[in-house]
N, C-alpha and C positions, 0 to 999 in steps of 0.2 A: 505495499500500498505506500503506495507515494506522500509524505510527509505534508506536501504542499494542502494535498487533499484537506487534511487538515489546522489546514491555516488560513484557508478561505473565510473571507471575515463572514461569512453568510452561515457561518460555524452556529453562533453563537446565535444568530438568531434564531435558527433551524432549529437551537435546541431548547432555547427559551422557548417556541411555536409549540415542542413539545412539553416543554413543562405541564402549560394549561392541557392538552386533552391529545391522544394518542390520534395519531392522521396517518394518511397517506399519499406518497409527493407531491401526487397532483390537487391534491385540497391542500398541503402544505404552499405550493406555488403562487397557488389562487389567497390563498389568505396575505402571505407576505408579501404582495403584486398590492394588493388591498392595502395594505397599512402600509405602504411606505415608495416614494416615489424614487427614493434614491435603488429600491428591490426592485419597482419594476425596469429599471434601466440594465442592472445588473444578472438579473437572474437570470438564464436560460435555461431549460426544460433537461439537456444536461447535462450541467454547475448543478443543479439539487440532486441529480439521480445521483452522480459520482459521488456528491457530498454524503448522500444518505448510506449511498454503499460505503466509501469511506468509518463513518459515523457507528456503522452497523457492528465493521471491520475488528474496531479501539474497542467495540463493547459499550458503546455509548449508548445506542438504541437497541430495539429485539422486535424480529419480528413476534406482532399478535394476530397472526395468516391473513387470509383474504376479506374484502369484501365490495359487494356486487349490490348495483343499486340496479333497479327495473333492470336495462336490457346493456347497460354499458359492461363493458368488459369489468372481470377482477382486480382488486386493486388490492398491494401489502399493505395494513394497514403496521406503523412502527411507534414506539412508546418509548420514550426513556429510562433507562436501567438505576439505580442509585448510583454507577460508573459515571453514566450520561451525566447524573443531577448535580454528581461532586463536581465534576467537568466544568460545570457550566455556571456554579460557583465557582471556580474560583479562576475561570474568563472574567465574568463581570466584575470579582473584589480586584483584580491588576492591571483592569481598563478605568476602572473608577478611580485609582488610586492614581494609576499615571498617565499623566499629560505627553501624551506623543504631538510633533509636532505633524499637524495632515498636512498635505499637502494637496490644495483644493484647485482646481479649473481659472478660478477670480484670482487668488492671490498669481500662479503665474502670469496669468495676463496684467496685472499690475507690476509689474516688475518691468513689466516695457511701456507705463504709461509713458511716458515721454515720448514713446515715436507716433502717437495721437498727435500730438503738439496738443497746445493747450485750446482753443476751439473743438479738436476735435474729443478733448480727453471732457471739455465738459457739457459734448453734446452725450457722450458715450455714457461716463457715469449719469449726467440726468435721467437718461434713458433704461440703464440699470433703474436705478430708485423707485424712478415711476413704474416699475411691472413690482419692481418688490413691496411695495406698496399695496398692489393689487392685490396679488398672490396671498402677502399675510394680512389683508382684510380679509381676505376670506377660508384663511387658515386659521385664524378668529376669534369667527363666526362658527365655525365646526366644531374650535376645543370649548368657544362657549354653549354649545347645544349638546354637547355630550355631560358637559356639568353641572345644568341645568337638568338635561333624563337621567341625572343620577349616576351618573356614572364617578369613579373613585377617580381621584386626583390623580393618585399616585400609577392608575391604567393607562394615564393618559400624561405621565410625564416629561412624556420626549417631547410631546409635540408644542408644550407648555418650555422645554430648555428651545428648540428651535426658533418658538417666537420670537424669544429672548435675541437668540443670533440676530436673526433678521432686524429686529430693530434696532442693535447696535453694529450693526454692517450701512442701513440703514442711518444714522448719524453719521459712521465718521462719512459714508456718500458726502451729503450732505455739509459735513464740515469741509471737507476738501476742494468741492463744486466751490463753495462761499473764500475761502484762501487763492484758489483761483481767478477770482471776478475782484479782490480784492490786492493781487499781489504780493500778495504774503504766501503765496508759492513761487518763488521764481521756476526759469523754465530755459534749462542750456540751451544756446543757438548753434551747438556743433554738436562735432562726436559724441561730446558728455552723454548726450541722451542714450546709450548703451551701459545698462547699471555694471558695477566694474566690483567685479569674485570679494569678499570679504578677505580680509588679508593683503592685500594686492594695495603696492604703494601707489599715489598721489604721482603725476608725474614731476610737481614739485618738487618730490619726497626723490623722487627714482632718479632726478636730476643733479639732487645735491653734495 
């Protein structure tokens, strides 16, 4: 069994889902995609089935037999084992305790913001802020509806965290746009718009 299969980020999601109740892979895939936009984009049927196979081989999942609904084909139902629950707790504890540097596409793009020029940067950032506000407003509405319906806050705590991140990003974008309008964020006019790798001496230092 390749070790990388157990290092796949969806392992935690699968273990957590099966903590709630036994399920078959087809149902797992539908539920994970429903709960998270990230999972919807990242999880394929092949990836999930390979992950379930790896978790079963590791002893973290166990088959509970076949299930058939109507004319649909039989599907194997899996449940979390005691070892699987222990592994879930271990991973949760580690990932919550240890802040990792998680690279995002936006962070990568911001690194080269200078290439857009001042007007291009303002336009792109303003558009991102507008779209973020629309998405966040919809997410806040769904979050409030869930709480009003009696869903325990703990069961949607990840949505609350995502909203906090979205508000922090919008605040940062607004601040950068304001700094560009006022000129407090200066814009290089030469090749210095290309970022310098950390630890690289600047031209004055290298010519000293």
